[in-house]
C-alpha positions in Angstrom: 22.2 150.5 -163.9 20.3 147.7 -165.7 16.9 149.2 -164.8 17.8 152.6 -166.2 19.1 151.0 -169.4 15.8 149.0 -169.8 13.8 152.2 -169.2 15.8 154.1 -171.8 15.2 151.4 -174.4 11.5 151.4 -173.6 11.3 155.2 -173.9 13.1 155.2 -177.2 10.8 152.5 -178.6 7.8 154.5 -177.4 9.2 157.6 -179.1 9.5 155.7 -182.4 6.0 154.3 -182.0 4.4 157.7 -181.2 5.7 159.4 -184.4 2.8 159.5 -186.8 5.0 158.8 -189.9 3.6 155.3 -190.6 0.3 155.0 -192.5 -1.3 152.8 -189.8 -0.7 155.3 -187.0 -1.9 158.5 -188.7 -5.4 158.2 -187.3 -4.4 157.7 -183.7 -4.4 161.4 -182.8 -2.7 162.4 -179.6 -3.1 159.1 -177.8 0.4 157.7 -178.2 2.2 160.9 -177.6 0.0 161.7 -174.6 0.8 158.3 -173.1 4.4 158.9 -173.7 4.2 162.2 -172.0 2.7 160.7 -168.9 5.4 158.0 -168.8 8.1 160.5 -169.2 6.6 162.6 -166.4 6.5 159.7 -164.1 10.1 158.8 -164.9 11.3 162.4 -164.3 9.5 162.4 -160.9 11.1 159.1 -160.0 14.5 160.4 -161.0 14.1 163.5 -158.9 13.0 161.5 -155.9 16.0 159.2 -156.3 13.9 156.0 -156.8 15.7 155.1 -160.1 
């Protein structure tokens, strides 16, 4: 239970960081959202396999 809570908090923080709403992150392009997509894909695969 604690691991899934920590993962949920990390994913929420990554979602907030990937939003290009702040001036310093406008020039980053697709990097943060692409990384977030890969992390979410890994988490979904782990959930389907029952590892989390």
